[in-house]
C-alpha positions as CSV (number, residue, x, y, z in Angstrom):
1,M,71.3,94.0,101.3
2,T,68.1,94.2,99.3
3,G,67.8,95.6,95.8
4,G,65.8,98.7,96.7
5,T,66.9,102.4,96.6
6,F,66.8,102.8,100.4
7,L,68.2,100.8,103.3
8,R,66.3,100.2,106.5
9,V,67.9,100.5,109.9
10,D,68.0,96.7,110.3
11,E,69.8,96.4,107.0
12,V,72.4,99.0,108.0
13,A,73.0,97.1,111.3
14,A,73.5,93.8,109.5
15,E,75.8,95.3,106.9
16,L,78.0,97.0,109.5
17,G,77.7,94.3,112.1
18,I,76.5,96.7,114.7
19,S,73.5,97.0,117.1
20,K,70.2,98.3,115.8
21,S,70.3,101.3,118.2
22,Y,73.7,102.4,116.8
23,A,72.5,101.9,113.3
24,Y,69.6,104.4,114.1
25,K,72.2,107.0,115.0
26,I,74.1,106.4,111.8
27,V,71.0,106.6,109.7
28,Q,70.0,109.9,111.5
29,R,73.4,111.4,110.8
30,L,73.5,110.4,107.2
31,N,70.0,111.7,106.7
32,A,70.9,115.0,108.4
33,E,73.8,115.4,105.9
34,L,71.5,114.6,103.0
35,K,68.9,117.1,104.3
36,A,71.6,119.8,104.6
37,M,72.4,119.2,100.9
38,G,68.7,119.8,100.1
39,Y,67.6,116.2,99.6
40,L,64.3,114.7,100.9
41,T,64.9,112.1,103.6
42,I,62.7,109.4,105.1
43,A,63.0,108.6,108.8
44,G,64.5,105.2,109.5
45,R,65.8,104.8,106.0
46,V,68.8,106.0,104.1
47,S,69.8,106.2,100.5
48,K,71.6,103.0,99.6
49,K,74.0,104.9,97.2
50,Y,74.9,107.5,99.9
51,F,75.4,104.9,102.6
52,L,77.7,102.8,100.4
53,Q,79.7,106.0,99.5
54,K,80.1,107.0,103.1
55,V,81.3,103.5,104.3
56,C,84.0,103.3,101.7
57,Y,82.2,101.1,99.1
58,G,81.6,104.1,96.8
59,E,83.8,106.0,94.4
60,G,86.2,108.5,95.9
61,A,86.2,107.1,99.4
62,V,89.9,106.2,99.2
63,N,92.6,108.4,97.8
64,G,95.5,107.3,95.7
65,E,97.6,106.4,98.7
66,G,94.9,104.1,100.1
67,V,94.1,106.5,102.9
68,K,90.4,107.0,103.8
69,E,89.3,110.6,103.3
70,N,86.7,112.0,105.7
71,V,84.5,109.0,105.9
72,D,84.1,109.3,109.7
73,L,80.7,108.1,110.8
């Protein structure tokens, strides 16, 4: 991953080990969630912080018993 604020689709694909076409779907879904919360989004890019939070790298992604909480992509 690069040091910027946003991740591009190819970076999402590489980070998750998935195809670029599936990464586009994930970026679109994450951006739809952000837009619903009132944030400005950029097509083909997603907030690095939000991405990391949603794929269990961020705070609160795992509860005390080690069970993932609603991180379904």
